[in-house]
LOKE-784000 format. One record per residue: residue in three letters; x, y, z of N, C-alpha, C in turn. Coordinates in steps of 0.1 Angstrom, whole numbers, plus 5000, padded with zeros to 4 digits. Layout:
<sites>
+------+------+------+------+-------+-------+-------+------+------+------+
| pase | n.xx | n.yy | n.zz | ca.xx | ca.yy | ca.zz | c.xx | c.yy | c.zz |
+------+------+------+------+-------+-------+-------+------+------+------+
|  ALA |    X |    Y |    Z |     X |     Y |     Z |    X |    Y |    Z |
...
+------+------+------+------+-------+-------+-------+------+------+------+
</sites>
This chain:
<sites>
+------+------+------+------+-------+-------+-------+------+------+------+
| pase | n.xx | n.yy | n.zz | ca.xx | ca.yy | ca.zz | c.xx | c.yy | c.zz |
+------+------+------+------+-------+-------+-------+------+------+------+
|  MET | 9078 | 3918 | 1570 |  9063 |  3915 |  1571 | 9054 | 3929 | 1569 |
|  THR | 9046 | 3928 | 1560 |  9038 |  3940 |  1556 | 9029 | 3942 | 1569 |
|  SER | 9025 | 3956 | 1571 |  9015 |  3959 |  1582 | 9001 | 3958 | 1576 |
|  SER | 8992 | 3953 | 1584 |  8979 |  3952 |  1579 | 8970 | 3964 | 1583 |
|  ARG | 8975 | 3973 | 1588 |  8968 |  3986 |  1591 | 8965 | 3994 | 1581 |
|  PRO | 8971 | 3996 | 1569 |  8965 |  4002 |  1557 | 8952 | 3994 | 1552 |
|  ARG | 8953 | 3982 | 1552 |  8943 |  3974 |  1547 | 8931 | 3976 | 1556 |
|  THR | 8932 | 3976 | 1570 |  8922 |  3975 |  1579 | 8916 | 3990 | 1577 |
|  LEU | 8925 | 4000 | 1577 |  8919 |  4014 |  1576 | 8911 | 4015 | 1562 |
|  ALA | 8915 | 4010 | 1552 |  8907 |  4010 |  1539 | 8893 | 4003 | 1541 |
|  LEU | 8893 | 3992 | 1547 |  8881 |  3985 |  1551 | 8872 | 3993 | 1558 |
|  ALA | 8878 | 3998 | 1569 |  8868 |  4008 |  1579 | 8864 | 4019 | 1568 |
|  VAL | 8870 | 4024 | 1560 |  8866 |  4035 |  1553 | 8855 | 4029 | 1545 |
|  GLY | 8856 | 4016 | 1540 |  8844 |  4010 |  1532 | 8832 | 4009 | 1540 |
|  ILE | 8833 | 4006 | 1552 |  8822 |  4005 |  1561 | 8815 | 4018 | 1562 |
|  ALA | 8826 | 4028 | 1565 |  8819 |  4042 |  1566 | 8812 | 4046 | 1554 |
|  LEU | 8815 | 4044 | 1542 |  8809 |  4046 |  1530 | 8795 | 4039 | 1529 |
|  VAL | 8795 | 4026 | 1533 |  8782 |  4021 |  1532 | 8774 | 4028 | 1542 |
|  ALA | 8776 | 4031 | 1553 |  8767 |  4038 |  1565 | 8764 | 4052 | 1558 |
|  VAL | 8773 | 4059 | 1553 |  8769 |  4073 |  1549 | 8761 | 4071 | 1538 |
|  ALA | 8762 | 4062 | 1528 |  8752 |  4060 |  1515 | 8738 | 4057 | 1521 |
|  LEU | 8739 | 4048 | 1530 |  8726 |  4044 |  1536 | 8718 | 4056 | 1543 |
|  ALA | 8726 | 4061 | 1550 |  8722 |  4076 |  1557 | 8716 | 4085 | 1547 |
|  GLY | 8722 | 4087 | 1537 |  8716 |  4094 |  1527 | 8703 | 4090 | 1521 |
|  CYS | 8699 | 4078 | 1523 |  8685 |  4073 |  1518 | 8677 | 4074 | 1531 |
|  SER | 8681 | 4078 | 1542 |  8673 |  4077 |  1555 | 8667 | 4090 | 1561 |
|  ALA | 8664 | 4101 | 1550 |  8659 |  4113 |  1556 | 8645 | 4109 | 1560 |
|  PRO | 8639 | 4117 | 1570 |  8627 |  4116 |  1576 | 8616 | 4116 | 1565 |
|  ALA | 8604 | 4109 | 1567 |  8595 |  4110 |  1558 | 8587 | 4125 | 1559 |
|  ALA | 8579 | 4127 | 1551 |  8571 |  4140 |  1551 | 8564 | 4140 | 1563 |
|  PRO | 8558 | 4153 | 1568 |  8551 |  4153 |  1579 | 8538 | 4145 | 1577 |
|  GLY | 8532 | 4140 | 1589 |  8521 |  4133 |  1588 | 8525 | 4119 | 1583 |
|  GLY | 8535 | 4114 | 1580 |  8540 |  4101 |  1576 | 8538 | 4099 | 1562 |
|  ALA | 8533 | 4109 | 1555 |  8532 |  4106 |  1540 | 8545 | 4106 | 1533 |
|  THR | 8544 | 4096 | 1525 |  8557 |  4098 |  1514 | 8551 | 4097 | 1500 |
|  SER | 8560 | 4101 | 1493 |  8557 |  4102 |  1477 | 8565 | 4090 | 1471 |
|  THR | 8561 | 4089 | 1458 |  8567 |  4079 |  1450 | 8578 | 4084 | 1442 |
|  PRO | 8591 | 4078 | 1441 |  8600 |  4084 |  1433 | 8594 | 4087 | 1419 |
|  PRO | 8599 | 4098 | 1412 |  8595 |  4100 |  1399 | 8602 | 4089 | 1389 |
|  PRO | 8593 | 4082 | 1384 |  8598 |  4071 |  1375 | 8600 | 4078 | 1362 |
|  PRO | 8609 | 4070 | 1354 |  8610 |  4077 |  1340 | 8596 | 4076 | 1333 |
|  ALA | 8592 | 4084 | 1323 |  8579 |  4086 |  1318 | 8575 | 4072 | 1312 |
|  SER | 8583 | 4065 | 1308 |  8578 |  4050 |  1302 | 8578 | 4040 | 1312 |
|  THR | 8580 | 4043 | 1325 |  8579 |  4034 |  1335 | 8565 | 4031 | 1342 |
|  PRO | 8560 | 4017 | 1341 |  8546 |  4015 |  1345 | 8545 | 4018 | 1360 |
|  ALA | 8533 | 4020 | 1365 |  8531 |  4023 |  1379 | 8536 | 4013 | 1388 |
|  ALA | 8536 | 4000 | 1383 |  8540 |  3988 |  1393 | 8556 | 3991 | 1397 |
|  THR | 8563 | 3995 | 1386 |  8578 |  3999 |  1388 | 8578 | 4011 | 1398 |
|  SER | 8570 | 4021 | 1397 |  8570 |  4033 |  1404 | 8568 | 4029 | 1418 |
|  ASP | 8559 | 4019 | 1422 |  8555 |  4014 |  1435 | 8567 | 4005 | 1441 |
|  ALA | 8574 | 3998 | 1431 |  8587 |  3990 |  1436 | 8598 | 4002 | 1440 |
|  TYR | 8599 | 4012 | 1434 |  8609 |  4021 |  1436 | 8605 | 4027 | 1450 |
|  ALA | 8593 | 4030 | 1453 |  8590 |  4034 |  1467 | 8592 | 4025 | 1477 |
|  ILE | 8591 | 4010 | 1475 |  8594 |  4000 |  1485 | 8610 | 4001 | 1487 |
|  PHE | 8617 | 4001 | 1475 |  8631 |  4001 |  1476 | 8636 | 4014 | 1485 |
|  CYS | 8631 | 4025 | 1481 |  8633 |  4037 |  1492 | 8630 | 4033 | 1506 |
|  GLU | 8619 | 4028 | 1508 |  8616 |  4027 |  1521 | 8625 | 4015 | 1529 |
|  ALA | 8628 | 4006 | 1520 |  8636 |  3995 |  1525 | 8651 | 4000 | 1528 |
|  ASN | 8656 | 4010 | 1522 |  8668 |  4017 |  1523 | 8666 | 4025 | 1538 |
|  ARG | 8657 | 4032 | 1539 |  8656 |  4040 |  1551 | 8654 | 4031 | 1563 |
|  THR | 8647 | 4019 | 1563 |  8645 |  4011 |  1573 | 8661 | 4003 | 1576 |
|  ALA | 8667 | 4000 | 1564 |  8681 |  3994 |  1567 | 8690 | 4003 | 1572 |
|  ALA | 8689 | 4013 | 1569 |  8700 |  4026 |  1577 | 8696 | 4026 | 1591 |
|  ALA | 8681 | 4027 | 1594 |  8678 |  4029 |  1609 | 8683 | 4017 | 1617 |
|  ALA | 8681 | 4005 | 1610 |  8683 |  3992 |  1618 | 8701 | 3991 | 1621 |
|  LYS | 8707 | 3997 | 1615 |  8721 |  3999 |  1618 | 8725 | 4002 | 1633 |
|  ALA | 8716 | 4010 | 1639 |  8716 |  4014 |  1652 | 8710 | 4003 | 1662 |
|  GLY | 8706 | 3992 | 1656 |  8698 |  3983 |  1666 | 8706 | 3969 | 1667 |
|  THR | 8697 | 3958 | 1668 |  8703 |  3945 |  1669 | 8705 | 3940 | 1655 |
|  VAL | 8714 | 3928 | 1656 |  8716 |  3919 |  1643 | 8704 | 3914 | 1639 |
|  GLY | 8694 | 3912 | 1647 |  8682 |  3904 |  1643 | 8674 | 3916 | 1634 |
|  GLU | 8673 | 3928 | 1640 |  8665 |  3939 |  1632 | 8674 | 3942 | 1619 |
|  ASP | 8686 | 3942 | 1620 |  8694 |  3948 |  1608 | 8692 | 3936 | 1597 |
|  LEU | 8693 | 3921 | 1601 |  8691 |  3912 |  1593 | 8677 | 3911 | 1586 |
|  GLU | 8667 | 3916 | 1592 |  8655 |  3917 |  1587 | 8654 | 3927 | 1577 |
|  ALA | 8659 | 3938 | 1581 |  8660 |  3950 |  1571 | 8668 | 3949 | 1559 |
|  VAL | 8680 | 3943 | 1560 |  8688 |  3940 |  1549 | 8683 | 3929 | 1539 |
|  THR | 8676 | 3920 | 1544 |  8669 |  3910 |  1539 | 8658 | 3915 | 1529 |
|  ALA | 8650 | 3925 | 1535 |  8641 |  3933 |  1529 | 8646 | 3942 | 1519 |
|  GLN | 8657 | 3948 | 1521 |  8664 |  3956 |  1512 | 8669 | 3949 | 1500 |
|  ALA | 8675 | 3938 | 1502 |  8678 |  3929 |  1490 | 8667 | 3924 | 1481 |
|  SER | 8657 | 3921 | 1486 |  8645 |  3917 |  1479 | 8639 | 3931 | 1473 |
|  ALA | 8640 | 3942 | 1478 |  8634 |  3954 |  1472 | 8642 | 3957 | 1460 |
|  ILE | 8655 | 3956 | 1460 |  8664 |  3960 |  1449 | 8662 | 3948 | 1437 |
|  ARG | 8662 | 3936 | 1443 |  8661 |  3925 |  1431 | 8648 | 3928 | 1424 |
|  ALA | 8636 | 3933 | 1432 |  8624 |  3935 |  1425 | 8624 | 3947 | 1414 |
|  ILE | 8634 | 3956 | 1415 |  8635 |  3967 |  1405 | 8644 | 3964 | 1395 |
|  LEU | 8651 | 3952 | 1396 |  8661 |  3950 |  1385 | 8655 | 3941 | 1374 |
|  PRO | 8660 | 3943 | 1362 |  8672 |  3953 |  1357 | 8666 | 3966 | 1357 |
|  LEU | 8674 | 3976 | 1361 |  8672 |  3990 |  1361 | 8672 | 3995 | 1346 |
|  SER | 8663 | 4002 | 1342 |  8662 |  4007 |  1328 | 8661 | 4023 | 1330 |
|  ASP | 8665 | 4029 | 1319 |  8665 |  4043 |  1318 | 8673 | 4051 | 1328 |
|  VAL | 8684 | 4042 | 1330 |  8696 |  4048 |  1338 | 8711 | 4044 | 1331 |
|  SER | 8720 | 4051 | 1335 |  8733 |  4047 |  1328 | 8737 | 4034 | 1331 |
|  ALA | 8744 | 4027 | 1321 |  8749 |  4015 |  1323 | 8758 | 4012 | 1337 |
|  GLN | 8764 | 4023 | 1339 |  8770 |  4023 |  1353 | 8761 | 4020 | 1365 |
|  VAL | 8751 | 4029 | 1364 |  8742 |  4027 |  1376 | 8735 | 4015 | 1376 |
|  ALA | 8731 | 4009 | 1363 |  8724 |  3996 |  1361 | 8734 | 3984 | 1367 |
|  ALA | 8748 | 3985 | 1363 |  8758 |  3976 |  1368 | 8757 | 3976 | 1383 |
|  GLY | 8759 | 3988 | 1387 |  8760 |  3991 |  1403 | 8748 | 3985 | 1409 |
|  ALA | 8737 | 3985 | 1406 |  8725 |  3979 |  1409 | 8727 | 3964 | 1413 |
|  GLU | 8731 | 3960 | 1403 |  8735 |  3944 |  1405 | 8745 | 3941 | 1415 |
|  VAL | 8755 | 3949 | 1416 |  8766 |  3949 |  1426 | 8760 | 3950 | 1440 |
|  PHE | 8750 | 3961 | 1441 |  8745 |  3963 |  1454 | 8736 | 3952 | 1458 |
|  ALA | 8729 | 3946 | 1448 |  8719 |  3934 |  1453 | 8728 | 3923 | 1459 |
|  THR | 8738 | 3920 | 1451 |  8747 |  3910 |  1455 | 8753 | 3913 | 1469 |
|  SER | 8756 | 3924 | 1472 |  8764 |  3929 |  1484 | 8754 | 3928 | 1495 |
|  ALA | 8740 | 3932 | 1491 |  8732 |  3932 |  1503 | 8728 | 3917 | 1509 |
|  GLU | 8729 | 3908 | 1498 |  8725 |  3894 |  1500 | 8739 | 3889 | 1509 |
|  GLU | 8750 | 3893 | 1507 |  8762 |  3889 |  1513 | 8763 | 3894 | 1527 |
|  THR | 8757 | 3906 | 1528 |  8757 |  3912 |  1543 | 8746 | 3905 | 1551 |
|  ALA | 8735 | 3902 | 1544 |  8725 |  3893 |  1551 | 8731 | 3880 | 1556 |
|  ALA | 8738 | 3871 | 1547 |  8744 |  3859 |  1550 | 8754 | 3860 | 1562 |
|  ILE | 8761 | 3874 | 1561 |  8771 |  3875 |  1573 | 8763 | 3877 | 1585 |
|  LEU | 8754 | 3885 | 1585 |  8746 |  3890 |  1596 | 8741 | 3875 | 1604 |
|  ALA | 8734 | 3867 | 1594 |  8729 |  3854 |  1601 | 8738 | 3847 | 1609 |
|  GLN | 8751 | 3850 | 1608 |  8762 |  3841 |  1616 | 8761 | 3847 | 1631 |
|  PHE | 8754 | 3857 | 1636 |  8756 |  3863 |  1648 | 8744 | 3863 | 1655 |
|  PRO | 8745 | 3862 | 1667 |  8733 |  3859 |  1675 | 8724 | 3872 | 1673 |
|  ALA | 8711 | 3871 | 1673 |  8701 |  3882 |  1668 | 8700 | 3891 | 1678 |
|  ASP | 8704 | 3888 | 1689 |  8702 |  3900 |  1701 | 8716 | 3907 | 1702 |
|  SER | 8726 | 3905 | 1695 |  8739 |  3913 |  1693 | 8736 | 3926 | 1689 |
|  LEU | 8742 | 3936 | 1692 |  8741 |  3949 |  1686 | 8749 | 3950 | 1674 |
|  VAL | 8744 | 3956 | 1664 |  8752 |  3959 |  1651 | 8765 | 3965 | 1653 |
|  SER | 8766 | 3975 | 1663 |  8776 |  3982 |  1667 | 8788 | 3974 | 1671 |
|  ASP | 8785 | 3961 | 1678 |  8794 |  3953 |  1684 | 8799 | 3942 | 1674 |
|  VAL | 8792 | 3941 | 1661 |  8796 |  3932 |  1653 | 8801 | 3937 | 1640 |
|  GLY | 8800 | 3952 | 1638 |  8804 |  3957 |  1626 | 8818 | 3957 | 1622 |
|  LEU | 8829 | 3954 | 1632 |  8843 |  3956 |  1626 | 8847 | 3939 | 1626 |
|  ASP | 8838 | 3932 | 1628 |  8843 |  3916 |  1627 | 8849 | 3915 | 1613 |
|  PRO | 8860 | 3906 | 1612 |  8866 |  3904 |  1599 | 8856 | 3897 | 1588 |
|  ARG | 8846 | 3891 | 1593 |  8836 |  3886 |  1584 | 8831 | 3897 | 1575 |
|  PHE | 8829 | 3908 | 1583 |  8823 |  3921 |  1575 | 8835 | 3929 | 1567 |
|  THR | 8846 | 3931 | 1576 |  8855 |  3940 |  1571 | 8863 | 3933 | 1559 |
|  GLU | 8863 | 3922 | 1559 |  8870 |  3914 |  1549 | 8862 | 3909 | 1537 |
|  SER | 8850 | 3913 | 1536 |  8839 |  3908 |  1528 | 8840 | 3916 | 1514 |
|  ASP | 8834 | 3908 | 1504 |  8834 |  3916 |  1491 | 8825 | 3927 | 1492 |
|  ALA | 8814 | 3927 | 1500 |  8804 |  3937 |  1500 | 8812 | 3950 | 1506 |
|  VAL | 8821 | 3949 | 1514 |  8827 |  3962 |  1520 | 8838 | 3965 | 1510 |
|  ARG | 8845 | 3958 | 1504 |  8855 |  3961 |  1494 | 8848 | 3968 | 1482 |
|  ARG | 8836 | 3963 | 1477 |  8829 |  3969 |  1465 | 8824 | 3983 | 1470 |
|  ALA | 8820 | 3985 | 1484 |  8816 |  3998 |  1485 | 8826 | 4009 | 1487 |
|  ALA | 8838 | 4004 | 1488 |  8850 |  4013 |  1490 | 8858 | 4016 | 1476 |
|  THR | 8856 | 4005 | 1467 |  8863 |  4006 |  1453 | 8855 | 4004 | 1441 |
|  ASP | 8843 | 3999 | 1441 |  8836 |  3997 |  1427 | 8829 | 4011 | 1422 |
|  PRO | 8833 | 4015 | 1411 |  8826 |  4028 |  1408 | 8813 | 4025 | 1403 |
|  ASP | 8809 | 4014 | 1398 |  8796 |  4011 |  1394 | 8786 | 4012 | 1407 |
|  TYR | 8790 | 4005 | 1418 |  8784 |  4004 |  1431 | 8781 | 4019 | 1434 |
|  GLN | 8793 | 4027 | 1436 |  8794 |  4040 |  1440 | 8783 | 4048 | 1431 |
|  ALA | 8783 | 4046 | 1418 |  8772 |  4054 |  1411 | 8758 | 4050 | 1414 |
|  PHE | 8756 | 4036 | 1417 |  8743 |  4033 |  1420 | 8738 | 4039 | 1435 |
|  ILE | 8747 | 4040 | 1443 |  8744 |  4047 |  1456 | 8741 | 4062 | 1454 |
|  ALA | 8749 | 4069 | 1446 |  8746 |  4084 |  1443 | 8731 | 4084 | 1437 |
|  TRP | 8729 | 4074 | 1426 |  8716 |  4075 |  1420 | 8704 | 4072 | 1430 |
|  THR | 8707 | 4061 | 1440 |  8697 |  4058 |  1451 | 8695 | 4072 | 1460 |
|  ILE | 8704 | 4078 | 1464 |  8703 |  4091 |  1470 | 8695 | 4100 | 1465 |
|  GLU | 8698 | 4103 | 1452 |  8689 |  4113 |  1443 | 8677 | 4106 | 1442 |
|  THR | 8673 | 4096 | 1438 |  8660 |  4090 |  1436 | 8652 | 4090 | 1448 |
|  CYS | 8657 | 4085 | 1460 |  8648 |  4085 |  1472 | 8647 | 4099 | 1478 |
|  GLU | 8657 | 4109 | 1477 |  8654 |  4121 |  1481 | 8643 | 4128 | 1473 |
|  LEU | 8643 | 4127 | 1459 |  8634 |  4132 |  1450 | 8621 | 4126 | 1454 |
|  ALA | 8620 | 4114 | 1461 |  8606 |  4109 |  1463 | 8602 | 4116 | 1477 |
|  GLY | 8608 | 4124 | 1482 |  8605 |  4131 |  1496 | 8609 | 4124 | 1509 |
|  GLY | 8620 | 4116 | 1508 |  8623 |  4110 |  1519 | 8632 | 4100 | 1520 |
+------+------+------+------+-------+-------+-------+------+------+------+
</sites>
């Protein structure tokens, strides 16, 4: 019989990667609460620029919600999924980043569906190692999908360039 310990460790690493990626998007806003908009490509209309700002803010909120309740996290992850869907399909990025954005959107939606299975007042820290998460495609993708990882790197860079 094979041990499930390596698999569990790999899944835990995947969860950690998601948390680190989201933390990279959660730098504090500029003094006075001002935030700037990510620099969109020269050919991107202002509406897309606003959507990028909303996406970056949704990522910051989702990262912060990981320290709260399932209800708070569910609300934040749902907003994050909506924000990524609003900027899809990504243009003026590599094919890998664009593909990773699609994977991220699907993963956010899967995470929201999993969160909805828990009582809203549960702490995220109490449910994070539940097999529904650790054995999910969302966690597997975070740990193994190079497109997803390229998108996370792009998100960190884009949102940091936005000033927060």
